[in-house]
C-alpha positions as MATLAB code, in Angstrom:
seq = 'XXXXXXXXXXXXXXXXXXXXXXXXXXXXXXXXXXXXXXXXXXXXXXXXXXXXXXXXXXXXXXXXXXXXXXXXXXXXXXXXXXXXXXXXXXXXXXXXXXXXXXXXXXXXXXXXXXXXXXXXXXXXXXXXXXXXXXXXXXXXXXXXXXXXXXXXXXXXXXXXXXXXXXXXXXXXXXXXXXXXXXXXXXXXXXXXXXXXXXXXXXXXXXXXXXXXXXXXXXXXXXXXXXXXXXXXXXXXXXXXXXXXXXXXXXXXXXXXXXXXXXXXXXXXXXXXXXXXXXXXXXXXXXXXXXXXXXXXXXXXXXXXXXXXXXXXXXXXXXXXXXXXXXXXXXXXXXXXXXXXXXXX';
ca = [
     -34.059  -32.620   19.993;
     -31.956  -33.502   16.961;
     -28.318  -34.305   17.585;
     -25.946  -31.659   16.179;
     -23.500  -33.028   13.670;
     -19.914  -32.440   14.734;
     -17.196  -31.150   12.424;
     -16.113  -33.934   10.094;
     -19.157  -36.195   10.511;
     -20.697  -37.321    7.242;
     -23.579  -39.340    5.805;
     -24.362  -41.022    2.476;
     -27.732  -41.283    0.760;
     -29.180  -42.049   -2.647;
     -30.926  -39.110   -4.307;
     -34.146  -39.183   -6.264;
     -32.213  -38.590   -9.492;
     -30.345  -41.873   -8.995;
     -27.007  -40.371   -7.960;
     -25.344  -40.907   -4.595;
     -24.583  -37.958   -2.286;
     -22.288  -37.647    0.698;
     -22.914  -34.736    3.091;
     -20.588  -33.506    5.820;
     -20.016  -30.474    8.066;
     -17.018  -28.272    7.341;
     -17.108  -25.662   10.080;
     -19.323  -22.645   10.630;
     -20.492  -19.825    8.389;
     -18.254  -16.752    8.990;
     -21.296  -14.426    9.078;
     -24.107  -16.342   10.809;
     -22.102  -18.822   12.878;
     -24.266  -21.663   11.597;
     -22.738  -24.968   10.548;
     -21.472  -25.221    6.980;
     -22.708  -28.300    5.130;
     -20.960  -29.487    1.989;
     -21.508  -32.458   -0.260;
     -19.877  -34.740   -2.800;
     -21.670  -36.579   -5.612;
     -21.037  -39.802   -7.523;
     -22.651  -42.459   -9.669;
     -22.067  -45.227   -7.128;
     -22.055  -45.519   -3.360;
     -18.426  -46.677   -3.418;
     -17.363  -43.632   -5.415;
     -19.080  -41.250   -2.992;
     -17.629  -43.097   -0.018;
     -14.097  -42.467   -1.303;
     -14.824  -38.812   -2.056;
     -16.388  -38.295    1.364;
     -13.412  -39.840    3.147;
     -11.069  -37.490    1.265;
     -13.206  -34.456    2.146;
     -13.419  -35.420    5.811;
      -9.659  -35.825    5.929;
      -9.230  -32.227    4.742;
     -11.608  -30.954    7.414;
      -9.771  -32.816   10.150;
      -6.542  -31.081    9.163;
      -7.873  -27.780   10.531;
      -5.843  -26.960   13.631;
      -8.764  -26.309   15.985;
      -6.630  -25.908   19.125;
      -4.386  -23.199   17.678;
      -7.298  -21.463   15.942;
      -9.175  -21.328   19.250;
      -6.282  -19.941   21.332;
      -4.318  -17.693   18.937;
      -5.643  -14.139   18.769;
      -5.882  -11.975   15.674;
      -3.042   -9.680   16.696;
      -0.788  -12.620   17.596;
      -1.286  -14.150   14.158;
      -0.973  -10.772   12.406;
       2.333  -10.004   14.108;
       3.617  -13.510   13.414;
       2.591  -13.180    9.756;
       4.208   -9.747    9.423;
       7.575  -10.827   10.810;
       7.691  -14.304    9.247;
       5.998  -13.944    5.868;
       5.629  -10.229    5.231;
       8.843   -8.486    6.263;
      11.255  -10.570    4.152;
       9.247   -9.799    1.001;
       8.328   -6.132    1.332;
       9.979   -2.743    1.211;
      10.881   -1.135    4.566;
       8.302    1.607    4.008;
       5.580   -0.992    3.394;
       6.570   -2.862    6.534;
       6.376    0.351    8.533;
       2.896    1.068    7.156;
       1.666   -2.445    7.974;
       3.163   -2.351   11.468;
       1.519    0.992   12.123;
      -1.894   -0.177   10.903;
      -1.695   -3.275   13.097;
      -0.651   -1.311   16.167;
      -2.984    1.665   15.767;
      -6.112    0.064   14.288;
      -6.196   -3.740   14.206;
      -4.927   -4.371   17.738;
      -7.387   -2.062   19.562;
     -10.242   -3.020   17.219;
     -10.189   -6.812   16.831;
      -6.781   -7.812   18.192;
      -8.042   -9.822   21.163;
     -10.407  -12.018   19.143;
      -9.446  -15.694   18.702;
      -8.977  -16.598   15.049;
     -11.971  -18.940   15.095;
     -14.238  -16.061   16.188;
     -13.388  -13.823   13.237;
     -16.299  -13.628   10.803;
     -17.102  -11.514    7.771;
     -19.698   -9.681    9.841;
     -17.148   -8.844   12.555;
     -14.683   -7.521    9.988;
     -17.327   -5.539    8.095;
     -18.299   -3.767   11.345;
     -14.595   -3.161   12.032;
     -14.044   -1.569    8.606;
     -17.221    0.500    8.934;
     -15.982    1.784   12.292;
     -12.656    2.844   10.794;
     -14.443    4.741    8.034;
     -16.668    6.520   10.546;
     -14.420    7.167   13.525;
     -11.027    5.553   13.011;
      -8.639    8.496   12.998;
      -6.146    8.558   15.866;
      -6.487   11.707   17.967;
      -3.421   13.842   17.349;
      -2.795   17.565   17.379;
      -1.992   17.642   13.669;
      -5.262   15.865   12.799;
      -7.637   17.793   15.072;
      -9.224   19.660   12.141;
      -9.522   16.609    9.874;
     -12.520   14.252    9.549;
     -12.771   11.657   12.318;
     -12.997    8.767    9.900;
     -10.129    7.230    7.962;
     -10.111    7.630    4.201;
     -11.427    4.869    1.967;
      -7.889    4.459    0.634;
      -6.444    3.852    4.112;
      -9.182    1.383    5.104;
      -8.790   -0.353    1.741;
      -5.075   -0.776    2.463;
      -5.904   -2.310    5.856;
      -8.406   -4.639    4.177;
      -5.764   -5.718    1.651;
      -3.310   -6.436    4.448;
      -5.836   -8.492    6.444;
      -6.817  -10.433    3.341;
      -3.203  -11.599    3.000;
      -3.006  -12.303    6.740;
      -6.102  -14.520    6.798;
      -5.338  -16.130    3.447;
      -2.152  -17.451    5.027;
      -4.171  -18.594    8.054;
      -6.352  -20.645    5.689;
      -3.241  -22.144    4.089;
      -1.918  -23.039    7.560;
      -5.239  -24.740    8.459;
      -6.078  -22.168   11.125;
      -9.235  -21.007    9.319;
     -11.550  -22.724    6.848;
     -12.332  -19.647    4.796;
     -10.987  -16.109    4.443;
     -13.515  -13.823    6.188;
     -12.200  -10.710    4.433;
     -13.384  -11.971    1.048;
     -16.997  -10.998    1.693;
     -16.314   -7.514    3.087;
     -17.300   -4.486    1.008;
     -15.960   -0.942    1.080;
     -17.183    2.225   -0.660;
     -15.576    2.922   -4.006;
     -12.600    5.218   -3.808;
     -13.191    8.587   -5.420;
     -10.460    9.329   -7.901;
      -8.744   12.593   -7.095;
      -8.811   14.817  -10.138;
      -5.378   15.647  -11.473;
      -4.644   19.360  -11.536;
      -2.269   21.059  -13.919;
      -0.416   24.296  -13.551;
      -1.519   26.930  -16.077;
       1.086   28.289  -18.472;
       0.778   31.778  -17.035;
       1.358   30.375  -13.550;
       4.593   28.625  -14.500;
       6.444   31.943  -14.809;
       5.513   32.963  -11.264;
       6.279   29.497   -9.930;
       9.762   29.265  -11.431;
      10.583   32.803  -10.353;
       9.667   31.794   -6.795;
      11.622   28.543   -7.175;
      14.713   30.469   -8.235;
      14.371   32.900   -5.328;
      13.996   29.939   -2.939;
      17.027   28.099   -4.316;
      14.833   25.257   -5.601;
      14.788   25.983   -9.336;
      16.852   22.929  -10.333;
      14.711   20.598   -8.227;
      11.412   21.667   -9.785;
      12.771   22.205  -13.279;
      14.122   18.642  -13.324;
      10.835   17.253  -12.062;
       8.779   19.111  -14.660;
      11.209   17.890  -17.311;
      11.327   14.216  -16.311;
       8.252   13.381  -14.224;
      10.348   11.649  -11.544;
       8.722   10.656   -8.277;
       9.538   12.618   -5.138;
      11.718    9.888   -3.630;
      13.484    9.295   -6.942;
      14.427   12.968   -7.218;
      15.838   13.025   -3.711;
      17.716    9.780   -4.347;
      19.649   11.113   -7.348;
      23.433   11.238   -6.963;
      26.018   12.883   -9.176;
      27.325    9.453  -10.136;
      23.938    8.846  -11.818;
      24.318   11.824  -14.176;
      26.066   11.118  -17.490;
      26.966   14.562  -18.853;
      28.569   13.100  -21.968;
      25.437   11.245  -23.111;
      22.836   13.537  -21.479;
      21.231   10.765  -19.441;
      20.285   10.190  -15.798;
      20.118    6.720  -14.216;
      17.320    6.140  -11.695;
      18.719    3.625   -9.181;
      17.215    4.393   -5.758;
      14.772    6.483   -3.798;
      14.895    8.238   -0.453;
      12.336    7.057    2.100;
      11.424    7.609    5.741;
      11.484    4.445    7.866;
      10.612    4.652   11.564;
      11.728    8.267   11.694;
      14.993    7.635    9.822;
      15.734    9.107    6.399;
      17.510    6.532    4.276;
      17.946    5.133    0.790;
      15.568    2.428   -0.354;
      14.862    0.309   -3.437;
      12.548    1.553   -6.153;
       8.922    0.452   -6.285;
       9.216   -2.003   -9.175;
      11.828   -3.567  -11.426;
      10.713   -1.307  -14.271;
      11.371    1.737  -12.106;
      15.110    1.115  -12.524;
      15.752    2.984  -15.746;
      17.929    5.468  -17.581;
      16.253    8.569  -19.014;
      17.471   10.997  -21.644;
      17.218   14.720  -20.881;
      17.662   17.877  -22.901;
      20.644   20.186  -23.156;
      18.863   22.759  -20.965;
      18.658   20.245  -18.107;
      22.261   19.129  -18.539;
      23.466   22.716  -18.537;
      21.482   23.503  -15.416;
      22.821   20.414  -13.604;
      26.398   21.183  -14.676;
      26.132   24.666  -13.130;
      24.579   23.190   -9.967;
      27.410   20.693   -9.595;
      29.996   23.469   -9.982;
      28.291   25.563   -7.296;
      28.053   22.626   -4.868;
      31.721   21.808   -5.312;
      31.444   18.222   -4.154;
      29.751   19.101   -0.856;
      27.363   16.143   -1.169;
      26.941   13.067   -3.362;
      23.252   13.962   -3.720;
      21.873   16.421   -6.255;
      19.331   17.719   -3.745;
      20.723   17.057   -0.250;
      19.618   18.153    3.186;
      21.573   20.992    4.870;
      23.965   18.454    6.409;
      24.736   16.897    3.006;
      22.753   13.711    3.578;
      19.474   12.641    1.995;
      16.618   15.118    2.250;
      13.421   14.215    4.132;
      10.783   13.249    1.521;
       8.028   14.419    3.885;
       9.339   17.979    3.600;
       8.677   18.185   -0.141;
       4.888   18.621   -0.143;
       4.724   21.338    2.568;
       7.471   23.261    0.766;
       5.629   22.870   -2.545;
       2.347   24.132   -1.053;
       4.048   27.159    0.518;
       5.514   28.099   -2.861;
       2.127   27.746   -4.559;
       0.584   29.949   -1.897;
       3.249   32.632   -2.302;
       2.623   32.598   -6.051;
      -1.150   32.844   -5.605;
      -1.648   29.505   -7.382;
      -4.232   26.821   -6.640;
      -3.143   24.065   -4.273;
      -2.270   20.801   -6.021;
      -0.481   17.546   -5.274;
       3.247   17.303   -5.878;
       2.403   14.140   -7.822;
       0.428   16.268  -10.302;
       3.505   18.031  -11.651;
       4.756   14.671  -12.915;
       2.194   15.171  -15.683;
       2.610   18.785  -16.823;
       0.158   20.204  -19.337;
       2.884   22.010  -21.299;
       6.397   21.313  -22.483;
       8.993   23.467  -20.755;
      10.760   24.039  -24.061;
       7.742   26.090  -25.183;
       8.121   28.583  -22.316;
      10.243   31.441  -23.566;
      11.153   32.802  -20.107;
      12.893   29.672  -18.851;
      16.266   30.064  -20.639;
      16.806   33.239  -18.607;
      16.861   31.105  -15.459;
      19.535   28.619  -16.554;
];
């Protein structure tokens, strides 16, 4: 029986083409578990000997003891707190923490790092797509599998987690790299028909939400950006609004947060109709809150309440259900709708 070559062992031979080759083992294949053989080439035996010694030195730097004892969830949690949290938004941290706790930990959390292969992860992702939804009352009528978008986000997170493990010499290769997911189906953007806008804004006025929706149709602001607007951001003299923050939900708390990107910090110009509407709104509020669209207690409004409210209004108007995000890209200019001035 042939002797198995241990990690880091190497050999040198002369090839039939006249070049010298050094072969060595560099761990095991993440899918099959078989030994990985690599080689270095050179014109002379001395050249290959130097190259082989350098390659073997890299292999020996792999921290086998830690890789064998540290589990996936232990490394993931260490990565999240040490490398992830200082460089991500609170909402992103909350999403990552939730995915680790709800999906990664029960699925592959107990595996040692050196047992994680592409095949193991592919089966894990496939399981999430088929039957990964957590059983909750609010999700009892939804499909049992997670969406491709959610699983893709988990894959992205684990790629970063294991990429850092490679950099820390806990793994030789990143096992996520070879995993495949179905292509995400792009959700078709819906637009509100011109004839539906009249009904919608009439309902918005009756519900006390006209200014909120009118401003969004006019500017295309994101949900959190709208809720984060304060009166100090509105320049009535120059007809501009500064976008400086957003309102987010973090671990059940409603609070202000930074915008998504540097470019999201901006100042936008708005029309006289918007300025007039906001001026009247400010007069009616009488300084009750620093926010344009506050919660009943004057603080920031829950961003998770926006979509349900929007869908209820659409339903009352007899309009087709659409995403709140879709009204950021209206199919008409509000200035062309002759009924709107009667509302301001």
